[in-house]
Backbone as CSV, one residue per row, in Angstrom:
resi,resn,N_x,N_y,N_z,CA_x,CA_y,CA_z,C_x,C_y,C_z
1,MET,30.208,21.016,-39.024,30.415,20.039,-38.142,29.889,20.149,-36.947
2,PHE,30.403,18.473,-36.169,29.133,18.217,-34.849,29.576,17.666,-34.841
3,THR,29.181,17.428,-33.334,30.151,15.614,-32.576,29.439,15.349,-31.465
4,GLY,28.186,14.972,-33.401,26.425,13.792,-32.021,26.497,13.705,-31.264
5,ILE,26.933,14.446,-30.308,25.830,15.022,-28.567,25.118,15.612,-28.420
6,VAL,23.413,15.287,-28.774,22.187,16.095,-29.149,22.317,16.934,-28.226
7,THR,21.771,18.401,-28.407,21.335,19.295,-27.492,20.707,19.485,-27.037
8,ASP,18.835,19.545,-27.987,17.938,19.369,-28.039,16.688,18.884,-28.567
9,ILE,16.156,18.416,-28.419,14.923,17.633,-29.443,14.120,18.956,-29.739
10,GLY,14.110,18.475,-31.193,12.735,19.456,-31.429,11.549,19.048,-31.653
11,ILE,10.764,20.202,-32.053,9.445,18.829,-32.998,8.909,19.723,-33.954
12,ILE,8.753,18.634,-34.809,8.440,19.114,-36.152,6.927,20.683,-35.678
13,THR,6.523,21.708,-36.369,5.105,21.856,-36.217,4.859,22.491,-37.710
14,GLN,5.204,22.402,-38.813,4.849,22.341,-40.043,5.126,21.678,-40.756
15,LEU,4.955,21.148,-42.164,5.701,21.453,-43.001,4.952,21.471,-44.605
16,GLU,5.661,21.364,-45.656,4.958,22.105,-47.105,6.308,22.898,-48.146
17,GLN,5.633,21.877,-48.460,5.695,21.449,-49.423,5.871,22.641,-50.762
18,GLN,6.787,23.863,-51.420,7.358,24.194,-52.052,8.397,24.514,-52.995
19,GLY,8.246,24.333,-53.593,9.336,23.890,-54.375,10.128,22.522,-54.129
20,ASP,11.015,22.765,-52.321,11.142,22.113,-52.288,10.365,21.959,-50.718
21,LEU,10.902,20.574,-49.778,10.038,21.318,-49.104,10.624,21.793,-47.844
22,ARG,9.310,22.863,-46.824,9.755,23.104,-45.666,8.723,23.464,-44.254
23,ALA,10.913,23.439,-43.778,9.795,22.787,-42.138,10.094,23.358,-40.540
24,ARG,9.040,23.355,-39.627,9.212,24.030,-39.346,9.712,23.811,-37.822
25,ILE,10.750,24.571,-37.440,10.893,23.004,-36.307,11.402,23.758,-34.390
26,GLN,10.180,23.434,-33.553,9.953,24.514,-32.701,10.952,23.521,-31.696
27,THR,12.208,24.970,-30.727,13.286,24.547,-29.847,13.803,24.946,-28.794
28,GLY,13.690,24.700,-28.246,14.593,25.256,-26.977,15.826,25.928,-26.666
29,TYR,16.799,25.893,-27.885,17.503,26.467,-28.609,17.331,28.396,-28.100
30,ASP,18.158,29.141,-27.896,17.287,30.561,-28.150,17.929,31.065,-29.129
31,THR,16.922,31.671,-29.613,16.563,31.501,-31.460,17.536,32.763,-32.079
32,SER,17.309,33.929,-30.841,17.794,34.602,-30.726,19.508,35.045,-30.491
33,GLY,20.079,33.167,-30.877,21.665,33.249,-30.261,21.779,32.835,-31.851
34,ILE,20.855,32.646,-32.316,21.304,31.491,-33.746,21.186,32.569,-35.414
35,ASP,21.756,33.326,-35.762,21.930,33.343,-37.307,21.566,32.841,-38.705
36,MET,20.896,33.652,-39.400,20.475,32.767,-40.906,21.367,32.844,-40.969
37,GLY,21.581,31.648,-41.987,22.191,30.155,-42.306,22.880,29.129,-41.445
38,ALA,22.072,29.566,-40.512,23.350,28.872,-39.481,23.374,27.182,-39.424
39,SER,23.843,27.030,-39.256,23.830,25.120,-39.817,23.184,24.071,-38.578
40,ILE,22.329,23.352,-38.679,22.106,22.790,-37.226,21.561,20.788,-37.684
41,ALA,21.289,20.939,-36.690,21.690,19.060,-37.576,20.293,17.905,-36.854
42,SER,18.865,18.112,-37.545,17.872,17.499,-36.891,17.993,16.289,-37.664
43,ASP,17.873,15.816,-36.805,17.085,14.081,-37.015,18.896,13.999,-37.379
44,GLY,19.749,14.470,-37.356,21.357,14.174,-38.324,21.481,14.648,-39.156
45,VAL,20.759,15.302,-39.905,20.971,15.826,-41.214,21.894,17.192,-40.459
46,CYS,22.577,17.711,-41.746,22.921,19.996,-41.898,21.605,20.056,-42.757
47,LEU,21.273,20.276,-41.590,19.801,21.949,-42.297,20.618,23.833,-42.571
48,THR,20.062,24.246,-42.584,20.256,25.926,-42.942,19.044,26.482,-42.482
49,VAL,19.367,27.439,-41.711,18.002,27.958,-41.775,18.287,28.789,-42.351
50,ILE,16.901,29.206,-42.695,16.280,29.874,-43.171,15.324,31.060,-43.095
51,ALA,14.527,30.958,-41.945,13.572,32.303,-40.890,13.559,31.796,-39.828
52,LEU,13.290,32.068,-38.898,13.678,32.263,-37.152,12.469,32.985,-36.599
53,GLY,12.084,32.538,-35.567,11.099,32.833,-34.092,11.286,32.906,-33.020
54,ASP,10.358,33.814,-32.442,10.955,33.297,-31.114,11.403,31.517,-30.419
55,ASP,10.302,30.632,-30.439,10.942,29.629,-30.312,10.920,28.644,-31.615
56,TRP,11.481,28.679,-32.641,11.239,28.198,-33.675,12.160,28.840,-35.243
57,TYR,12.970,27.437,-35.693,13.378,27.671,-36.872,12.892,26.918,-38.081
58,ASP,13.107,27.776,-38.690,12.624,27.174,-39.986,13.767,27.156,-41.631
59,VAL,13.466,25.378,-41.733,14.911,24.876,-42.651,13.867,24.616,-44.271
60,GLN,15.008,24.564,-45.013,14.519,24.650,-46.406,14.819,22.870,-46.712
61,ILE,15.008,22.133,-48.303,15.308,20.830,-48.126,14.692,20.092,-49.548
62,SER,16.331,19.980,-49.640,15.761,19.595,-50.983,15.177,18.532,-51.429
63,ALA,15.280,17.721,-52.114,14.228,17.163,-52.864,15.544,15.289,-52.845
64,GLU,16.540,15.295,-53.026,17.795,14.557,-52.861,18.105,14.957,-51.454
65,THR,17.545,16.371,-50.670,17.898,15.404,-49.186,17.202,14.753,-48.252
66,VAL,15.793,15.043,-48.518,14.504,13.938,-48.215,14.747,12.499,-49.367
67,SER,15.466,12.889,-50.538,15.364,10.673,-50.925,16.710,10.224,-50.156
68,LYS,17.065,10.257,-49.857,18.841,10.009,-48.591,18.045,10.021,-47.362
69,THR,17.368,10.198,-46.629,17.034,10.124,-45.677,15.677,9.583,-45.482
70,ASN,15.823,9.775,-43.643,14.091,9.494,-43.300,13.345,10.832,-42.942
71,VAL,13.965,11.752,-43.706,13.371,12.903,-44.098,11.508,12.913,-44.533
72,ALA,11.448,12.186,-45.511,9.957,11.438,-46.277,8.952,11.044,-44.990
73,SER,9.810,10.828,-44.129,8.649,10.662,-42.450,8.744,10.835,-41.418
74,TRP,8.787,12.859,-42.260,8.914,13.563,-41.074,7.749,14.028,-41.086
75,THR,6.575,13.916,-40.176,5.039,14.285,-40.039,4.956,15.145,-38.803
76,ILE,4.020,16.007,-38.960,3.544,17.217,-37.389,3.867,15.642,-36.456
77,GLY,4.210,16.774,-35.187,4.556,16.260,-34.362,5.558,15.411,-34.157
78,LYS,6.325,14.714,-34.366,7.397,14.058,-34.706,8.978,15.091,-34.323
79,ARG,9.239,13.859,-32.897,10.194,15.168,-32.716,11.578,14.574,-32.366
80,VAL,12.152,14.808,-32.864,13.617,15.333,-33.624,15.202,15.588,-32.347
81,ASN,16.129,14.780,-32.492,17.103,15.581,-32.021,17.962,17.044,-33.286
82,LEU,17.881,17.848,-32.399,18.809,18.643,-32.312,20.511,19.227,-31.813
83,GLU,21.208,19.738,-33.148,22.123,20.106,-32.208,22.475,21.130,-33.771
84,ARG,23.063,22.239,-31.745,24.075,22.969,-32.860,25.558,22.636,-33.312
85,ALA,25.646,23.877,-35.011,27.590,22.652,-35.653,28.451,23.686,-34.418
86,LEU,29.605,22.826,-34.490,30.422,22.839,-33.781,31.033,23.936,-33.299
87,LYS,31.852,24.979,-32.344,32.863,26.140,-32.448,33.891,25.481,-32.260
88,VAL,34.442,26.455,-32.584,36.261,25.748,-31.868,36.692,25.987,-30.243
89,GLY,36.877,25.529,-29.594,37.411,24.690,-28.545,35.812,24.176,-28.254
90,ASP,35.178,23.966,-28.538,34.406,23.324,-28.075,34.554,21.853,-27.852
91,GLU,33.875,20.971,-26.765,34.378,19.988,-25.555,33.402,18.644,-27.216
92,LEU,34.538,17.735,-27.275,34.477,17.077,-28.835,33.825,15.707,-28.022
93,GLY,32.536,15.550,-27.631,32.445,14.510,-26.742,31.944,12.982,-27.550
94,GLY,31.380,13.286,-28.774,31.290,12.466,-29.318,31.957,11.968,-30.160
95,HIS,31.961,12.092,-32.398,33.320,12.007,-32.928,32.182,12.910,-33.930
96,ILE,33.541,13.066,-35.610,33.327,14.725,-35.998,32.239,13.579,-36.639
97,VAL,31.797,14.721,-37.163,30.166,13.591,-37.765,30.395,15.272,-38.817
98,SER,29.725,14.602,-39.434,29.057,15.533,-40.981,28.115,16.155,-41.034
99,GLY,27.243,15.447,-40.365,26.002,15.956,-40.528,25.367,15.755,-42.148
100,HIS,25.956,14.303,-43.042,25.376,14.198,-44.476,25.451,12.965,-43.898
101,VAL,24.210,12.392,-44.599,24.026,11.560,-44.024,24.657,10.270,-44.957
102,ASP,24.518,9.143,-45.364,24.762,8.542,-46.238,23.912,7.502,-46.238
103,GLY,22.539,6.459,-45.236,21.455,6.282,-46.036,20.448,6.448,-44.333
104,VAL,19.878,5.353,-44.542,18.915,5.280,-43.667,19.201,3.568,-43.975
105,ALA,18.800,3.443,-42.109,19.063,1.263,-42.024,17.991,1.541,-41.688
106,GLU,17.438,0.408,-40.986,15.839,0.353,-40.444,16.333,-1.175,-38.886
107,VAL,15.611,0.091,-38.275,15.352,-0.845,-36.622,14.846,-2.368,-36.658
108,VAL,15.539,-3.554,-36.535,15.356,-4.589,-36.237,14.935,-5.610,-35.626
109,SER,15.104,-4.286,-34.039,15.404,-6.043,-33.256,15.200,-4.728,-31.254
110,ILE,14.144,-4.348,-31.013,15.069,-3.925,-29.695,14.537,-4.969,-28.271
111,VAL,15.600,-5.023,-27.196,15.532,-5.765,-26.165,16.384,-4.460,-25.119
112,ASP,15.232,-4.811,-24.318,16.073,-4.454,-22.730,16.675,-4.991,-22.098
113,GLU,18.145,-4.624,-21.725,18.957,-5.434,-21.156,19.620,-4.555,-19.485
114,GLY,18.629,-5.336,-18.950,18.812,-4.200,-17.096,18.009,-2.553,-17.948
115,ASP,19.080,-1.606,-17.553,17.721,-0.609,-17.860,18.236,-0.544,-19.302
116,SER,19.085,-0.363,-19.682,19.748,0.088,-21.295,18.936,-0.963,-22.369
117,THR,18.754,-0.295,-23.158,18.683,-0.717,-24.659,19.320,-1.451,-26.118
118,ARG,18.648,-2.594,-25.947,20.341,-3.332,-26.527,19.055,-3.180,-28.715
119,VAL,19.718,-2.122,-29.352,18.978,-2.319,-30.754,19.622,-2.412,-31.790
120,GLU,19.029,-3.793,-32.512,19.844,-4.221,-33.897,18.985,-2.824,-35.291
121,LEU,19.832,-2.699,-36.200,19.761,-2.093,-37.376,20.172,-3.275,-37.720
122,ARG,19.637,-3.059,-39.618,20.838,-3.951,-40.742,20.242,-2.237,-41.614
123,ALA,21.686,-2.387,-42.039,23.027,-0.822,-42.439,22.230,-1.410,-43.892
124,PRO,22.087,-0.530,-45.040,22.302,-0.907,-46.555,23.176,-1.132,-46.265
125,ALA,23.545,-2.584,-48.066,24.926,-3.478,-48.128,25.172,-2.678,-48.329
126,ALA,25.160,-2.073,-49.158,26.533,-0.527,-49.373,27.049,-0.368,-48.735
127,LEU,26.773,-0.021,-47.373,27.389,0.329,-46.237,27.677,0.254,-45.012
128,SER,27.221,-1.300,-44.558,27.341,-2.144,-44.041,28.764,-2.638,-44.058
129,LYS,29.239,-2.147,-44.231,31.347,-2.853,-44.639,31.960,-1.596,-44.076
130,PHE,30.994,-0.615,-43.405,32.144,1.390,-42.720,31.869,1.186,-42.027
131,ILE,31.420,-0.638,-41.047,30.645,-0.051,-40.163,31.207,-1.695,-39.263
132,ALA,31.739,-1.170,-37.862,32.807,-2.012,-37.440,32.817,-2.107,-35.820
133,PRO,32.478,-3.290,-35.447,32.695,-3.128,-34.097,33.481,-1.894,-32.745
134,LYS,32.602,-2.044,-32.105,33.921,-0.890,-31.303,33.737,0.421,-31.958
135,GLY,33.903,0.518,-33.464,34.149,1.728,-34.155,32.274,2.746,-34.135
136,SER,32.698,4.229,-34.264,31.354,4.705,-33.812,30.342,4.851,-35.176
137,VAL,29.300,5.321,-34.892,28.837,5.628,-36.336,26.760,7.264,-35.871
138,ALA,26.733,7.544,-36.358,25.711,8.533,-36.540,24.751,7.538,-36.227
139,LEU,23.198,7.659,-35.731,22.388,7.435,-36.169,21.197,8.797,-35.854
140,ASN,20.204,9.246,-36.646,19.355,10.230,-36.009,20.363,11.613,-35.763
141,GLY,21.383,11.515,-35.660,22.432,12.147,-35.283,23.207,12.144,-33.790
142,THR,22.658,11.525,-33.696,23.859,10.999,-32.024,25.274,10.009,-32.078
143,SER,25.519,10.298,-31.919,27.170,9.537,-30.997,26.810,8.413,-31.057
144,LEU,26.911,7.744,-32.404,27.290,5.692,-30.692,28.237,4.522,-31.064
145,THR,28.226,3.937,-30.185,29.598,3.344,-30.266,28.717,1.499,-31.069
146,VAL,29.393,1.044,-31.562,29.110,-0.269,-32.391,29.337,-1.320,-31.359
147,ASN,28.459,-2.141,-30.655,28.326,-3.252,-29.952,29.277,-4.448,-31.404
148,GLU,28.292,-4.962,-31.606,28.426,-5.587,-33.105,28.089,-5.908,-34.035
149,VAL,28.911,-6.690,-34.655,28.553,-6.649,-36.291,28.578,-8.041,-36.802
150,GLN,27.054,-8.615,-37.945,27.227,-9.400,-38.684,25.858,-9.506,-39.456
151,GLY,27.585,-9.979,-40.538,26.113,-9.172,-42.298,26.490,-7.358,-42.179
152,ASP,24.680,-7.631,-42.495,25.066,-5.499,-42.658,24.138,-5.181,-41.412
153,VAL,23.383,-6.770,-40.058,23.032,-6.614,-38.966,24.339,-5.471,-38.090
154,PHE,23.698,-4.614,-37.141,24.533,-4.286,-36.139,24.528,-3.323,-34.640
155,GLY,24.562,-4.267,-33.987,24.259,-3.300,-33.185,24.316,-2.328,-32.000
156,ILE,23.081,-1.588,-30.872,23.882,-0.446,-30.376,22.695,-0.381,-29.141
157,ASN,23.602,0.054,-27.977,22.780,0.300,-26.196,23.117,1.293,-26.198
158,PHE,21.376,1.409,-25.079,21.631,2.324,-24.782,20.720,2.940,-23.567
159,ILE,21.639,4.015,-22.764,21.302,4.445,-21.472,21.177,4.927,-21.064
160,PRO,20.033,4.658,-19.802,18.590,5.298,-19.147,19.235,6.753,-19.945
161,HIS,20.367,7.668,-19.701,20.363,9.487,-20.015,19.940,9.563,-21.214
162,THR,21.126,8.492,-22.544,20.825,8.285,-23.604,19.913,8.983,-24.365
163,LYS,18.486,7.951,-23.965,16.971,7.743,-24.730,16.616,8.711,-23.516
164,ASP,16.457,9.413,-22.082,16.257,10.855,-21.992,16.129,11.891,-22.662
165,ALA,18.119,12.043,-23.021,18.376,13.374,-24.253,18.437,13.026,-24.835
166,THR,17.939,11.897,-25.809,16.789,12.135,-27.074,15.604,11.499,-27.568
167,THR,15.478,10.719,-28.926,14.384,10.557,-29.522,14.165,9.155,-28.732
168,TRP,15.296,8.312,-28.642,16.323,7.411,-28.575,15.402,6.551,-27.740
169,GLY,14.300,7.119,-26.938,13.035,6.766,-25.926,12.222,5.815,-26.512
170,ASP,11.886,6.239,-28.171,10.119,6.423,-28.664,10.902,5.429,-29.720
171,VAL,12.056,4.802,-29.996,12.787,4.353,-31.043,11.270,2.581,-31.071
172,ALA,11.783,1.872,-32.297,9.858,0.994,-32.587,10.541,-0.138,-33.804
173,LEU,9.921,-1.576,-33.828,11.338,-1.549,-34.373,9.934,-0.686,-36.128
174,GLY,10.833,-0.986,-37.438,10.769,-0.856,-39.071,10.633,1.081,-38.290
175,ASP,11.517,1.323,-37.403,11.445,2.904,-37.830,12.856,2.988,-38.829
176,ALA,12.718,3.918,-39.524,13.709,4.890,-40.711,14.944,5.429,-39.567
177,VAL,16.578,4.732,-39.621,16.469,5.722,-39.466,18.121,6.618,-40.203
178,ASN,18.862,7.836,-39.867,18.986,8.705,-40.763,21.053,7.834,-40.163
179,LEU,21.431,7.603,-41.155,22.714,6.725,-40.632,23.533,7.614,-41.613
180,GLU,25.441,8.037,-40.161,26.656,8.288,-41.213,27.275,7.878,-40.489
181,ILE,27.961,7.101,-41.589,29.488,5.944,-41.488,30.397,6.698,-40.849
182,ASP,30.921,6.465,-39.743,32.080,7.283,-39.200,33.457,8.339,-40.518
183,THR,33.455,9.415,-40.629,34.303,9.752,-41.285,36.205,8.180,-41.624
184,LEU,36.282,9.229,-40.659,37.807,8.000,-40.641,37.303,6.833,-41.303
185,ALA,36.060,5.953,-41.351,36.065,4.187,-42.303,36.211,4.261,-43.506
186,ARG,35.456,5.360,-43.684,35.239,5.814,-45.454,36.840,5.856,-46.102
187,TYR,37.194,7.270,-45.629,38.878,7.272,-45.287,39.788,5.939,-46.347
188,VAL,39.757,4.943,-44.387,39.769,3.862,-44.628,39.744,3.338,-46.419
189,ALA,38.580,3.098,-46.318,37.975,2.204,-47.422,37.977,2.599,-48.001
190,ARG,39.085,3.760,-49.284,38.934,4.265,-50.149,40.571,4.677,-49.838
191,LEU,40.820,4.270,-49.016,43.002,4.354,-49.648,42.830,2.963,-49.826
192,GLU,42.466,1.876,-48.698,41.922,0.032,-49.941,42.632,-0.010,-51.433
193,GLU,41.458,0.919,-51.101,41.049,0.287,-52.744,41.974,1.092,-54.014
194,ALA,42.687,2.325,-53.844,43.163,2.684,-54.305,44.902,2.303,-54.227
195,GLY,44.466,1.318,-53.627,45.974,0.866,-53.367,47.101,0.197,-52.473
């Protein structure tokens, strides 16, 4: 489990297809404190550490994960939001995030408003019903509050701190963004379907 509070920005330094995709991510984390098999959310995707170095870790990414996320567009040098798994007693500053990406949203509008930036994204049609104004979503692993929703398009505001502490300062039109809907929204919808 994660909180959607990004604690490092990693850099993809190697990508290699070895049956599954293997990625090396350079990090500012103290890797001596990372166990083999640890889960680290990388742009919101919960990935398992399979190798470690002084300032990097490797993950193995299945074809299923590549097909459901923006990992297919990862390139050498790409910056990714990182978060280590939540420990009992840690502050829950965002919302409960599983690291299980539900789909990929597309950035359709970027407008500066004062020091903040408003970004509109188009969600996959099957997921848009789970996104509500003032509800939570995780986008590329960042816990965010939804401003408004119109059909399958929803808006988010990024304050300067968020743009500096995450990769959201790099956002561009057309970007594919990992979307994880709020777990509570998923269960409420399921209960409603059950009657």
